[in-house]
C-alpha positions as CSV (number, residue, x, y, z in Angstrom):
1,M,0.0,0.0,0.0
2,L,2.8,2.5,0.9
3,N,4.7,1.5,-2.2
4,D,1.7,2.4,-4.3
5,Y,1.6,5.9,-2.7
6,L,5.4,6.3,-3.2
7,K,5.2,5.2,-6.8
8,L,2.3,7.7,-7.4
9,A,4.3,10.5,-5.7
10,V,7.4,9.8,-7.8
11,Q,5.3,9.7,-11.0
12,Q,3.7,13.0,-10.1
13,A,7.2,14.5,-9.5
14,A,8.3,13.0,-12.9
15,K,5.4,14.6,-14.7
16,G,6.4,18.0,-13.2
17,E,9.9,17.4,-14.4
18,M,8.7,16.6,-17.9
19,L,6.5,19.7,-18.0
20,K,9.4,21.9,-16.9
21,G,11.5,20.3,-19.6
22,V,9.0,21.0,-22.3
23,L,8.6,24.6,-21.2
24,W,12.4,25.1,-21.4
25,L,12.6,23.4,-24.8
26,V,9.6,25.4,-26.2
27,G,10.8,28.6,-24.6
28,G,14.2,28.3,-26.2
29,A,12.7,27.5,-29.6
30,V,10.3,30.5,-29.3
31,V,13.0,33.0,-28.4
32,T,15.2,31.6,-31.2
33,G,12.3,32.1,-33.6
34,I,11.8,35.6,-32.4
35,T,15.5,36.6,-32.9
36,Y,15.5,34.9,-36.3
37,S,12.4,36.8,-37.5
38,A,13.8,40.1,-36.1
39,A,17.1,39.6,-37.9
40,E,17.8,41.4,-41.2
41,P,18.2,39.2,-44.3
42,G,21.7,37.8,-44.1
43,G,22.0,39.1,-40.5
44,T,22.8,37.4,-37.3
45,F,20.4,35.8,-34.8
46,F,20.7,33.9,-31.6
47,V,20.0,30.2,-31.3
48,F,19.2,29.3,-27.7
49,W,20.4,25.8,-28.0
50,G,21.4,25.7,-24.3
51,A,17.9,26.2,-23.1
52,M,16.6,23.7,-25.7
53,A,19.2,21.1,-24.7
54,Y,18.5,21.6,-21.0
55,G,14.8,21.2,-21.6
56,A,15.3,18.0,-23.6
57,I,17.5,16.5,-20.9
58,R,15.1,17.5,-18.2
59,F,12.1,16.0,-20.1
60,L,14.0,12.8,-20.8
61,R,15.0,12.5,-17.1
62,G,11.4,12.9,-16.1
63,L,10.2,10.4,-18.6
64,F,12.8,7.9,-17.3
65,Y,11.7,8.4,-13.7
66,Y,8.0,8.2,-14.7
67,A,8.6,4.8,-16.4
68,H,11.0,3.6,-13.6
69,P,9.9,5.2,-10.3
70,K,12.0,2.8,-8.3
71,A,15.2,4.2,-9.8
72,L,14.4,7.6,-8.2
73,L,13.6,6.1,-4.8
74,D,16.8,4.1,-4.9
75,K,18.8,7.2,-5.8
76,Q,17.2,9.1,-2.9
77,Q,18.1,6.3,-0.4
78,Q,21.7,6.3,-1.5
79,Q,22.3,10.0,-0.8
80,P,23.7,10.9,2.6
81,R,21.5,13.0,4.9
């Protein structure tokens, strides 16, 4: 019974991690699009690849923990308090 609650809690946290990852990824893409559209033809623009990569990594980490909640619980138990 307790394991079901822990699994559900970890999956909820993983969903939040995935949502934050998507927001970073989309945010980086939107700002990149804005700078691209504001640039003169042949001019320079900024590609916010760091924000997009961070978002993708964060999303994938959340997806992994959603699929394997025990991995996050094991990781938490290994950390010193």
